[in-house]
C-alpha positions in Angstrom: -0.2 -0.2 0.0 1.4 3.7 -0.9 2.3 5.6 2.2 4.2 8.5 1.3 2.4 11.2 -0.3 3.8 10.6 -3.5 2.8 7.3 -3.8 -0.6 7.9 -3.1 -0.8 10.7 -5.6 1.0 8.4 -8.0 -1.3 5.7 -7.5 -4.3 7.9 -8.1 -2.6 9.4 -11.0 -2.1 5.7 -12.5 -6.3 4.5 -11.9 -6.8 7.7 -14.0 -4.3 6.6 -16.9 -5.4 2.7 -17.0 -9.4 4.2 -17.4 -7.9 6.5 -20.1 -5.9 3.7 -21.6 -8.5 1.3 -21.5 -11.2 3.7 -23.3 -8.4 4.2 -26.1 -7.8 0.6 -27.1 -11.7 -0.3 -26.6 -12.3 2.6 -29.6 -9.5 1.3 -31.4 -10.1 -2.1 -31.3 -13.5 -1.7 -32.6 -12.4 0.0 -35.3 -10.1 -3.3 -36.2 -13.3 -5.2 -35.4 -15.1 -2.7 -38.4 -12.2 -4.0 -40.8 -12.8 -7.7 -39.7 -16.5 -7.3 -40.4 -16.0 -5.6 -43.7 -13.2 -8.1 -45.0 -15.9 -11.4 -43.9 -18.1 -9.4 -45.8 -16.2 -9.5 -49.1 -17.4 -5.8 -49.7 -13.7 -4.4 -50.9 -14.9 -0.8 -51.0 -16.3 -0.7 -47.1 -13.1 -2.5 -46.3 -10.8 -0.5 -47.4 -12.8 2.7 -46.0 -12.9 0.9 -42.9 -9.0 0.5 -42.6 -8.7 3.9 -43.5 -10.4 5.1 -40.8 -8.9 3.1 -38.7 -5.7 3.2 -39.8 -5.2 6.9 -37.6 -6.9 5.4 -34.7 -4.3 2.6 -34.5 -1.3 5.2 -34.7 -2.8 7.6 -32.4 -2.8 4.7 -30.0 1.2 4.5 -30.6 1.8 8.0 -29.9 0.0 8.0 -26.7 1.5 5.0 -25.2 -1.0 2.3 -25.2 0.2 0.5 -28.6 3.5 0.1 -29.5 4.8 1.0 -32.8 5.8 -2.5 -34.6 2.7 -3.9 -33.3 0.4 -1.0 -34.7 2.4 -1.4 -38.8 2.0 -5.1 -38.5 -1.6 -4.9 -37.7 -1.8 -2.6 -40.5 0.0 -4.2 -42.5 -1.7 -7.7 -42.3 -4.9 -6.0 -42.5 -4.4 -3.9 -45.8 -2.6 -7.5 -47.3 -6.4 -8.9 -46.6 -8.1 -6.2 -48.1 -6.1 -6.0 -51.1 -6.6 -9.5 -51.5 -10.7 -9.3 -51.5 -10.0 -7.4 -55.2 
């Protein structure tokens, strides 16, 4: 348990950051799910549009420290390849 004032404050800050990061991660996963659903439906234009919307969200997650840069790049790359294969 936190004893010093500084460690108590850090514990409060961590709680806040955790909530914010959880919301960000959830938002990004929603965008990724929309791309997955579009790919599953076989609609290339819809999938491409969903990917264009998801890509900046993923990269924003990188700048905010929710995801690692390579992880986001890998996800974008794999989704883009799958969308391209629809044609």
